[in-house]
N, C-alpha and C positions, 0 to 999 in steps of 0.2 A: 116775232119775237114775244116771248112770254112776259107777263108783268112780274115785276119783283115787288113783293108785298112786305109789310112789316114782319109777318109771320116768318117769311124766307130769312129775313135779317136775323130775327131772333134765334131761328133754328141754327143759322150759320154761327152766331156768337156762343150759342151754348155748346156746339160741337167743337169749336176752337177752344173755349175754356176747358172742355172736358179733356181734349187732347193734351193741353198743357197739365191739367191735374193728373191724367194717367202716367204721363212721363215722370211724375214725381211720387208715384205710389210707393215704390220701395222705401223712399225716405219717409213719407208721411205715415205710412202704415207701420213702419219699422221693418227692420229686416228679419225675415222669418229665421227662427232658431232650429238648428238640429240639435236634438237631444240625445245623448247616448249616457247609458248607465253602466258603470263598470264595477264589478264585484271583485275585490281583493281582500283576502284574508277576512272575510265576513263583513267588510266595510262597504258601504255603498257610497260611490262618489258620483255626483251628478256633474256633468261637464255640458256647458253651454257653449255653442260656437256656431259659426255661420258656414255654409256650404256655398261656393259660388255657383254650382249647379242649381241648387235649391232657390238661392238668392234671386237667380235670373229667370226662373220659370214663371211664366205668367199664363194662367188659364181662366178663360171666362165662359159662362153659360148665359146665353141671351135668349129670352123667350118673349115673343110678341103675340098675344092672343087678342084677336079683334073680331072673329066670325061668330059671335054670340047670337043665339037665335032671337031673343027677345030685345035685346039692345045692343046691336053690333056697334063696334068702334072702327073708325076709318084708319087711325093713325098708328096703332101699335105695330103692325107689320112693318111699316116704313120707318118707324122709329127704331125698332129692333134692328132692322138692316143697316140703318145709319150708325146705330151704336156698335154693331159688330165690325163694320168697315172701320170706324175710329179706333176701335180696340186693337184690331189686326195692324193698323198702321203704327200702333204704339208697341207692338211686340208680343201681344197676346196671342195664344192658340185659342181660337173661338168656336163654340158649338152654338149655331143659331138654329133656333127651333121656333115655328109659327104655328098658331091655332091647334094647341094640343089639348086633348081631352085629360081628365084627371089621371088615368093610369100612366099616360105618355109623359105628363109633366113629372109625375113621381119617379118615372123610369129615368128621365133625363137628369133630374135633381140627384138621385141615387148614384148614377154614373159619374157626375161631376164630383160628387163627395169622395167617391172611390178613387177617381183620378188624383184628387188632392191629397188624400191619405197615403196613396201610393207613391206619387212622384214628388209631393211637397210643393214649395214655392207660394206665389200669391194667387189667390182665387177672387174672382169678381163675378157676382151673380146680378143679372138686370133683367127685370120684368116690366112689361108694358101690357096693361089690360086692366080689368076690373079687379077690385080688391075691397075686402070689407073687414071690419072689426067687430067682433061680438065677445062680450065677456072677457075683455082684456086681451084677446088673441086676435092676431092678424092673420088673414086668409088671402090667398090668391085664388081668383075664380077661373077655373078651366073651362074651355069650350064645352059646350053640352051639359054644363051643370044645370040642374033642375032645383034651384033654391027658391021655395015659397015661404018658408017659416025660418026664423032664427035658428031653431033647432036642428035644421036640415044642413047648416052651413058646414058643420064639422064632417059630415058624410059626404057632402057634394063637392067641396073645396079643399085646397092644399093649404095646411097650416105653414105660414111663412117660416116657422121654426124649424121645419123639416130641412130647410136649406143649410142650417147650422148643424144638424145632427150628424 
């Protein structure tokens, strides 16, 4: 029988708390609005409403990068897998990716954004791995990045703002 450590207990508590939080996401983050603009007699009317289909759609992109050449991380792949499981159990349609290079990270993020723009609903992005901030900008570090100076970060990493674009 394996040992149960404080780390296991902490991870369990975090996952249980996360599951409770995720079940409240539609309330906490507010219900997504579907917006339609109607033109009548050259007047523009903005109508805000909720769509049950959009309201209930939950999509998540989960990335765990740990296979870094110079400073590998043990936990991101496991953390990402655990997060994906918790999100699926909470009703999310999850795309799980691990150990992505820059091009693959950008592709996954682009596809995630396109899915949200097309289908609407709630989106959740989770990243486990290395990250840095330089000149007030946050970057996610892909596997295979070769960053030796601050100036190289923007060319080798993925701007965290890209997730919101």
